C-alpha positions in Angstrom: 2.3 23.4 47.5 2.7 20.4 45.0 0.0 19.2 42.9 1.5 15.8 42.4 -0.4 12.8 43.6 1.1 10.3 45.9 2.4 7.4 44.0 1.6 8.8 40.5 3.5 10.7 38.0 1.9 13.9 36.6 0.9 13.4 32.9 2.3 15.7 30.3 -0.1 18.3 29.1 -3.1 16.8 31.1 -5.3 18.8 33.3 -3.7 18.2 36.8 -5.4 20.5 39.2 -8.5 22.8 39.3 -8.9 25.9 41.6 -12.2 27.4 42.1 -12.3 31.2 43.4 -14.6 31.6 46.2 -15.8 34.8 48.1 -16.7 32.9 51.3 -14.5 30.0 52.2 -16.6 28.6 55.0 -19.8 28.5 52.7 -18.0 27.0 49.9 -16.5 24.2 52.0 -19.8 23.5 53.7 -21.7 23.4 50.1 -19.1 21.1 48.5 -19.0 18.8 51.6 -22.8 18.6 51.8 -23.4 18.2 48.1 -20.5 15.8 47.2 -18.9 14.6 50.3 -15.5 16.4 49.4 -12.9 16.7 52.3 -10.1 19.2 52.3 -6.6 20.2 53.5 -6.4 23.7 55.0 -3.6 25.9 54.2 -4.6 28.9 55.9 -7.7 31.1 55.7 -7.3 31.8 52.0 -6.8 28.3 50.6 -8.0 25.0 51.0 -7.1 21.8 48.9 -9.7 19.4 47.6 -8.9 15.8 48.8 -8.9 13.4 45.7 -11.4 10.6 46.1 -9.7 7.8 47.9 -7.5 10.3 49.9 -4.3 10.0 47.5 -3.3 13.8 47.0 -5.5 16.6 45.9 -7.6 17.2 42.9 -7.8 21.1 43.1 -8.5 23.7 45.6 -10.7 26.7 46.8 -9.1 29.9 46.5 -10.5 32.9 48.6 -10.8 35.9 46.2 -13.1 38.6 48.0 -13.8 40.4 44.9 -14.9 37.1 42.9 -18.4 37.5 41.3 -19.0 34.1 40.0 -17.8 32.4 36.7 -20.2 31.7 34.1 -19.5 31.4 30.4 -15.6 30.5 31.1 -14.2 27.0 31.3 -16.8 24.4 32.7 -15.8 22.0 35.4 -17.8 18.8 34.8 -18.1 16.3 37.7 -19.3 12.6 37.1 -22.2 10.9 39.1 -23.4 7.4 39.3 -26.7 8.6 40.6 -27.5 12.1 38.8 -30.8 12.4 40.4 -29.7 12.0 43.9 -26.7 14.3 43.1 -29.1 17.1 41.7 -31.1 16.7 44.9 -27.9 17.0 47.1 -26.8 20.1 45.1 -30.2 21.7 45.8 -30.3 20.8 49.5 -26.8 22.0 50.0 -27.8 25.4 48.6 -26.7 25.2 45.1 -28.7 26.8 42.5 -29.5 24.5 39.5 -29.4 26.6 36.4 -30.0 23.8 33.8 -32.0 21.0 35.0 -31.1 17.5 34.0 -31.4 16.9 30.3 -30.4 13.9 28.1 -27.6 14.2 25.4 -26.1 11.5 23.1 -23.5 10.4 25.8 -25.8 10.5 28.9 -27.5 12.8 31.1 -26.3 16.2 32.6 -27.2 19.3 34.8 -25.5 22.6 35.6 -25.6 24.6 38.8 -24.1 27.6 40.5 -22.2 27.3 43.9 -22.6 29.7 46.7 -19.7 32.0 45.2 -21.6 31.9 41.8 -19.2 29.6 39.9 -21.0 27.4 37.2 -20.3 23.7 37.2 -22.0 20.7 35.8 -22.6 17.1 36.6 -23.0 14.2 34.0 -23.8 10.5 34.1 -23.7 7.8 31.4 -27.0 6.5 29.8 
């Protein structure tokens, strides 16, 4: 599968695509759709692509890994939100576990959460 975005050239040494291992594909898709409005391209029962905002290509994917026990302490995927309080509420409503409530830092505000597979991600906003 190609990670190249329609009409855009990949950038040398830039992070191009993020894959999240999940142990329940249906639960992961439902969570990310409810919390963030993500859409997906299905490639079979073991993989789904995350459609890039605006619909041009993919930003990453969800990879089924039955023995996956979650990822904390490794690389941290950080999403941006223009309305962080509403995003934190949406994460909670979708079944995510907020593990670090919203806090201020010199560049803005941020919180961290666990998805249904135990992956830790964060969300930030500008001040």
